[in-house]
C-alpha positions as CSV (number, residue, x, y, z in Angstrom):
1,X,4.6,-23.0,-27.0
2,X,6.7,-21.1,-30.0
3,X,7.9,-18.1,-29.0
4,X,5.9,-16.1,-31.2
5,X,3.3,-17.3,-28.9
6,X,4.9,-15.8,-26.0
7,X,2.7,-12.7,-26.2
8,X,-0.7,-14.4,-26.4
9,X,-0.1,-16.6,-23.4
10,X,1.1,-13.3,-21.1
11,X,-2.1,-11.3,-22.2
12,X,-4.1,-13.9,-21.4
13,X,-2.1,-14.9,-18.2
14,X,-2.2,-11.2,-17.3
15,X,-6.3,-10.8,-18.4
16,X,-6.9,-13.7,-16.0
17,X,-4.6,-12.3,-13.0
18,X,-6.6,-8.4,-13.3
19,X,-9.9,-10.4,-13.7
20,X,-9.4,-12.3,-10.2
21,X,-7.6,-9.3,-8.5
22,X,-10.8,-7.3,-9.1
23,X,-13.2,-10.3,-7.2
24,X,-10.9,-10.5,-4.6
25,X,-11.4,-6.6,-4.0
26,X,-15.1,-6.6,-4.5
27,X,-14.9,-9.4,-1.9
28,X,-13.1,-7.2,0.7
29,X,-15.3,-4.0,-0.1
30,X,-13.5,-2.4,-3.1
31,X,-16.5,-0.3,-5.0
32,X,-16.2,-2.2,-7.9
33,X,-19.0,-4.7,-9.7
34,X,-18.5,-7.6,-12.2
35,X,-18.8,-11.5,-13.0
36,X,-18.2,-14.4,-10.2
37,X,-17.0,-14.0,-7.2
38,X,-14.1,-14.6,-4.7
39,X,-14.2,-18.2,-3.3
40,X,-11.0,-19.0,-1.8
41,X,-9.9,-16.5,1.8
42,X,-8.3,-13.5,-0.1
43,X,-5.3,-12.9,1.6
44,X,-5.2,-8.7,1.8
45,X,-1.3,-8.4,2.2
46,X,-1.2,-10.3,-0.7
47,X,-3.6,-8.7,-2.3
48,X,-2.0,-5.2,-2.0
49,X,1.3,-6.3,-3.2
50,X,0.2,-8.0,-6.5
51,X,-2.3,-4.7,-7.5
52,X,0.9,-2.8,-6.7
53,X,2.7,-4.4,-8.9
54,X,0.8,-4.9,-11.4
55,X,-0.9,-1.1,-12.1
56,X,1.1,-0.2,-15.0
57,X,-1.7,-2.7,-17.0
58,X,-4.4,-2.2,-14.7
59,X,-4.5,1.6,-13.1
60,X,-7.8,1.6,-12.0
61,X,-6.5,-0.7,-9.3
62,X,-4.4,2.2,-8.0
63,X,-7.9,4.3,-6.9
64,X,-9.2,0.8,-5.5
65,X,-6.6,0.2,-3.2
66,X,-5.7,3.4,-2.4
67,X,-9.2,4.3,-1.0
68,X,-9.3,0.6,0.8
69,X,-6.3,1.5,2.8
70,X,-7.7,4.4,3.9
71,X,-11.0,2.8,5.4
72,X,-9.8,-0.7,6.0
73,X,-5.8,0.2,7.3
74,X,-6.5,-1.3,10.6
75,X,-6.9,-4.5,9.4
76,X,-4.0,-4.8,7.6
77,X,-0.5,-6.6,8.8
78,X,2.2,-3.8,8.5
79,X,4.7,-6.3,9.5
80,X,3.5,-8.4,7.6
81,X,3.1,-6.5,4.5
82,X,6.8,-5.7,4.9
83,X,7.8,-9.1,5.4
84,X,6.2,-10.4,2.0
85,X,7.3,-7.7,-0.2
86,X,10.7,-9.4,-0.2
87,X,9.3,-11.6,-2.6
88,X,7.8,-9.2,-4.8
89,X,9.8,-7.3,-7.5
90,X,11.4,-3.8,-6.7
91,X,8.2,-2.1,-8.0
92,X,6.3,-3.3,-5.7
93,X,8.6,-2.4,-2.9
94,X,8.8,0.8,-3.9
95,X,4.6,1.3,-4.6
96,X,4.0,0.2,-1.0
97,X,6.5,2.9,0.0
98,X,4.0,5.4,-1.6
99,X,0.9,3.5,-0.2
100,X,2.5,4.3,3.1
101,X,1.6,8.0,2.7
102,X,-2.0,7.2,2.6
103,X,-1.8,5.0,5.4
104,X,-0.5,7.8,7.5
105,X,-2.8,9.7,6.1
106,X,-5.3,7.8,7.5
107,X,-3.4,8.4,11.2
108,X,-2.6,4.6,10.9
109,X,1.3,5.2,12.7
110,X,2.5,1.8,11.6
111,X,2.8,2.5,8.2
112,X,6.1,4.8,9.1
113,X,7.9,1.1,8.8
114,X,7.1,0.8,5.2
115,X,7.6,4.6,4.3
116,X,11.0,4.8,1.9
117,X,13.0,7.2,-0.1
118,X,12.6,4.9,-3.2
119,X,8.6,5.1,-2.8
120,X,7.5,6.1,-6.2
121,X,6.3,9.7,-6.1
122,X,3.0,9.4,-7.9
123,X,0.8,5.8,-8.0
124,X,-2.2,7.9,-10.0
125,X,-4.5,7.6,-7.3
126,X,-7.5,10.0,-7.4
127,X,-8.8,10.9,-3.9
128,X,-12.0,12.3,-5.4
129,X,-14.3,9.3,-5.0
130,X,-14.7,7.2,-2.5
131,X,-13.8,3.1,-4.1
132,X,-14.3,1.0,-1.0
133,X,-16.0,0.3,2.3
134,X,-15.4,-1.0,5.2
135,X,-14.4,-4.3,4.5
136,X,-17.5,-6.7,4.9
137,X,-17.0,-9.8,7.2
138,X,-18.9,-13.1,7.6
139,X,-18.0,-14.7,4.8
140,X,-15.2,-17.7,3.6
141,X,-13.1,-15.4,1.5
142,X,-12.9,-12.8,4.2
143,X,-12.1,-15.0,7.2
144,X,-8.6,-13.4,7.6
145,X,-10.1,-9.9,7.7
146,X,-13.2,-11.4,10.5
147,X,-10.0,-13.2,12.4
148,X,-8.4,-10.3,12.9
149,X,-11.1,-7.9,13.5
150,X,-12.3,-10.2,16.3
151,X,-8.9,-11.2,17.8
152,X,-6.6,-8.4,16.8
153,X,-3.9,-8.3,14.0
154,X,-1.3,-10.3,14.3
155,X,0.1,-14.4,14.4
156,X,-2.9,-15.6,16.0
157,X,-5.6,-15.0,13.8
158,X,-3.4,-15.8,10.7
159,X,-2.1,-18.8,12.3
160,X,-6.0,-19.7,13.1
161,X,-7.3,-18.8,9.4
162,X,-4.4,-20.8,7.7
163,X,-5.2,-23.8,10.0
164,X,-9.2,-23.5,9.2
165,X,-8.6,-22.8,5.2
166,X,-6.4,-26.2,4.6
167,X,-8.8,-28.6,6.4
168,X,-11.7,-28.0,3.9
169,X,-11.5,-32.0,2.6
170,X,-10.5,-33.4,5.7
171,X,-8.4,-33.5,8.7
172,X,-4.9,-32.0,7.8
173,X,-1.8,-31.6,10.0
174,X,0.5,-28.1,9.5
175,X,4.0,-28.3,11.1
176,X,5.7,-24.8,12.5
177,X,7.7,-24.6,9.6
178,X,4.7,-24.8,6.7
179,X,2.6,-22.3,8.6
180,X,5.5,-20.0,9.0
181,X,6.2,-20.1,5.5
182,X,2.7,-19.6,4.6
183,X,1.9,-16.9,7.1
184,X,5.0,-14.8,6.3
185,X,5.8,-14.6,10.4
186,X,8.9,-16.3,11.7
187,X,8.9,-20.1,13.4
188,X,9.4,-19.2,17.2
189,X,6.4,-16.5,16.6
190,X,4.3,-19.1,15.0
191,X,5.2,-21.8,17.4
192,X,4.4,-19.5,20.4
193,X,0.8,-18.5,19.4
194,X,0.0,-21.7,18.0
195,X,0.9,-23.5,21.4
196,X,-1.2,-20.9,22.6
197,X,-4.4,-21.3,20.0
198,X,-4.1,-25.0,21.5
199,X,-4.1,-24.8,24.9
200,X,-7.0,-22.7,24.7
201,X,-8.6,-25.7,22.0
202,X,-9.1,-23.1,19.3
203,X,-6.8,-25.8,17.4
204,X,-6.0,-29.3,17.7
205,X,-2.1,-30.7,18.7
206,X,-1.9,-34.6,17.5
207,X,-2.4,-37.2,20.4
208,X,-4.2,-35.3,22.8
209,X,-7.2,-34.3,24.5
210,X,-9.1,-31.4,24.2
211,X,-6.5,-28.4,25.1
212,X,-3.4,-30.4,25.4
213,X,-0.4,-30.0,24.6
214,X,2.0,-31.6,22.4
215,X,5.9,-31.9,21.9
216,X,5.1,-32.6,18.0
217,X,4.7,-29.3,16.7
218,X,2.0,-30.5,14.4
219,X,-1.4,-28.6,14.1
220,X,-4.9,-28.8,13.0
221,X,-8.3,-26.6,13.2
222,X,-11.8,-27.9,12.6
223,X,-13.7,-25.6,10.6
224,X,-17.4,-26.8,11.6
225,X,-16.4,-26.1,14.8
226,X,-16.3,-22.2,13.9
227,X,-19.0,-22.1,11.2
228,X,-22.2,-21.1,13.7
229,X,-19.9,-18.6,15.7
230,X,-18.7,-16.9,12.9
231,X,-21.9,-16.9,10.9
232,X,-20.0,-17.8,7.8
233,X,-21.7,-20.6,6.3
234,X,-20.9,-24.4,5.6
235,X,-19.0,-23.7,1.8
236,X,-15.4,-23.7,2.6
237,X,-13.5,-22.4,0.0
238,X,-9.7,-22.9,1.3
239,X,-6.9,-20.9,2.3
240,X,-5.9,-20.2,-1.8
241,X,-2.2,-20.2,-1.2
242,X,-2.5,-16.8,-3.1
243,X,1.5,-16.1,-2.5
244,X,2.7,-19.0,-4.3
245,X,0.0,-18.5,-6.9
246,X,0.6,-14.9,-7.9
247,X,4.1,-14.7,-7.8
248,X,4.3,-17.4,-10.2
249,X,2.0,-15.6,-12.3
250,X,4.9,-12.7,-11.7
251,X,7.5,-14.5,-12.7
252,X,5.7,-16.2,-15.9
253,X,5.1,-13.0,-17.3
254,X,8.3,-11.5,-16.6
255,X,10.2,-14.9,-18.4
256,X,7.2,-14.6,-21.0
257,X,8.1,-10.4,-21.5
258,X,12.0,-11.5,-21.6
259,X,11.4,-13.5,-24.5
260,X,10.2,-10.1,-27.0
261,X,13.8,-9.0,-26.5
262,X,15.8,-11.9,-25.9
263,X,16.9,-14.3,-29.0
264,X,16.4,-18.3,-27.4
265,X,16.8,-21.5,-28.9
266,X,14.5,-24.0,-27.8
267,X,16.7,-25.8,-25.9
268,X,17.5,-23.0,-23.9
269,X,13.7,-22.0,-23.8
270,X,12.5,-25.3,-22.1
271,X,15.2,-25.0,-19.7
272,X,14.1,-22.0,-18.5
273,X,10.7,-23.2,-18.4
274,X,12.0,-26.5,-16.5
275,X,13.3,-24.0,-14.0
276,X,10.6,-21.8,-13.8
277,X,8.0,-24.8,-12.8
278,X,10.2,-26.1,-10.7
279,X,10.7,-23.2,-8.5
280,X,7.0,-22.4,-8.9
281,X,6.2,-26.1,-8.1
282,X,3.7,-25.0,-5.0
283,X,1.5,-22.7,-7.0
284,X,0.4,-25.5,-8.9
285,X,0.7,-28.9,-6.8
286,X,-2.0,-27.1,-4.1
287,X,-5.8,-27.9,-4.7
288,X,-4.7,-30.2,-8.0
289,X,-4.6,-27.2,-10.0
290,X,-2.4,-29.7,-11.7
291,X,-3.0,-33.3,-11.2
292,X,-0.2,-34.5,-8.7
293,X,0.3,-37.7,-11.2
294,X,0.4,-35.7,-14.4
295,X,3.2,-33.8,-12.8
296,X,5.3,-36.4,-11.5
297,X,5.3,-38.2,-14.9
298,X,5.7,-34.6,-17.3
299,X,8.7,-33.7,-19.1
300,X,8.7,-30.0,-17.9
301,X,9.7,-28.2,-20.6
302,X,8.0,-25.0,-22.6
303,X,4.9,-26.6,-23.6
304,X,4.1,-28.3,-20.8
305,X,4.6,-24.3,-19.3
306,X,1.9,-23.3,-21.4
307,X,-0.4,-25.9,-20.3
308,X,0.0,-25.0,-16.5
309,X,-0.4,-21.3,-17.5
310,X,-3.4,-22.2,-18.7
311,X,-4.9,-24.9,-16.1
312,X,-4.2,-22.1,-13.6
313,X,-6.4,-19.3,-15.6
314,X,-8.9,-22.1,-15.4
315,X,-8.5,-23.1,-11.6
316,X,-8.8,-19.2,-10.7
317,X,-11.8,-18.7,-13.0
318,X,-13.9,-21.4,-11.3
319,X,-12.4,-22.5,-8.1
320,X,-10.6,-19.2,-6.6
């Protein structure tokens, strides 16, 4: 990928990300329309943070984000929003501080913890029209919200969502560390709630009978056992790994934008591309966005980064 090709790739990646953000908002109750639907489980906190970050390129996201929060704030984990926001650029954190005013206006005092003096004064939200409804549940895309509605907002619902989401094609086990990384809670909190879920026979631990405990901190869940109870259908699109994927999109767009203002040799560009790919390898390894065999033998350079970006765009369009 040459420096001259960077703006075109940035535009392509940004537009694909925005299209998918709209698909996710539509799935959770945003009053928007468009082709396709979100298939993978929507991560509401990541959806909000990514939407806030990309507002400069799609101002209408401010309207639907604010409207959705006014109506559905009770289904959000404010603790998790704060935890995950630290991984996002500063502008997203500032705008989250402004969004806190919307949550407080909806009489959700939990937002006080996110109110900040660094908050952007105006997100450009228009309140003359309702642009969201109460989140429609009973689909795999809204599984996290549905479990929060029934079990309460917190680590238990989110841990169960993650374990159900990773068991799409076969039995998968996850460690405490992995679950904590994906859900944004502390390992201690994850261990505590996962053991409770296992004791209640909601999830499994290896080498034990139903409801038993194991000294091994590994856990799994069977989606088939929950389908009828939750009335969500048999289609299982999976967890989605949106935190990794949108953070990769953000890092990629920031890097591509930087190439417009810096003179970088082809060699230095390849080195930076390799570092970016290495840092965000989880975003492309999951769900075979890029074939693992190809990835293991690839030369991680700017040209390969271009191929990976296009593969992720295609994945989001077809399976996300």
